[in-house]
N, C-alpha and C positions, 0 to 999 in steps of 0.2 A: 504494500500500500504506500502510495506517495501522496504527500500533502504539500501543495504549492500555494503561496499567497497570491491573490489575484493581482497584486501590484507588480508581480514579476512579469516582464515582457513575454517570457516563454509561456506564461500561463494566461495570456490574454483570452478574453471570451471568444467563442467561436465567431461572433459577429462584432469585430472591433468598431464598426460604424454604429453599434448600439451599446453604449456604455451601460454599466450597471446603475440602476437608480440610487440616488443618495438618500439614505435614511440614517438619522443620527444614531450613533453608538453601534452601527452595524459594520462588521468587517467581513470580507469575502475570501474564500479559499476554494481551490479545486482539489478534489480527492480522486486519485486514480486507483481503482480497485479491480483487479482481474481484467484489465483492458477496458474498463468502463470509467469514463470521466464524469464526475458529479460536481455540481456547484453547491457550496454550502455557505449560507449567510449565518454569521454568529453574532450574538449580542449578549450583554450581561452587565453586572454591576461595574461601575467605574471608580476611579480613585483608589483609596486604600483597600476597598473591597473587591477590586478587580480579580477575576478568577475564582471568586467564591459564589455561593448560591447553588442550589440544587439544579442539575441539568434537566432541561425539558426538550425533548425531541419534538419539533413542530413539523408535521407533515400536512400536505394538502392533497386534494383530489384533482384529477384531470378536468379541465385544462389549465389550472392555476399553477403558479410558482411562488417562491418565497415572498415576493412583493405583496401578495394577497394578505399577508400577516402584518403589514407595516404598522397598522394601528394597534394591534395586540402587542407587537414588539415594544412599542413605547411604554405600554402599561406594565409589562412583565419584566423587562430588562433590568430595572433597578433592583429586583429581588432574585431573579433566576438567571441561569446561564442558558440562553436559548440557542438551539441548533436547528436551523431551518434548511432542510435538504431539498434541492430541486431533483425530483425523481425523473427518470427517463421518460420521454414522450412529449414533454413540453417545458418551456422555460429554461 
């Protein structure tokens, strides 16, 4: 498994003409698992509490992607580590 920050030029989105939407406190990674590349948006507590909080895996259904959770991310990120995975098929 390989995890690459989205800011790495080699890990640019498949569509560089469509940058990832900016949502406060959200960072992006690409994870390569068994030849499949998945986008992951992560958010969580900031400041001294960074990296703390219970992890919450946030999934969506077709045809949505992580951005569908943008309003929920703002509400939950101060307390939880959110892991929003774009599943294959869309987004």
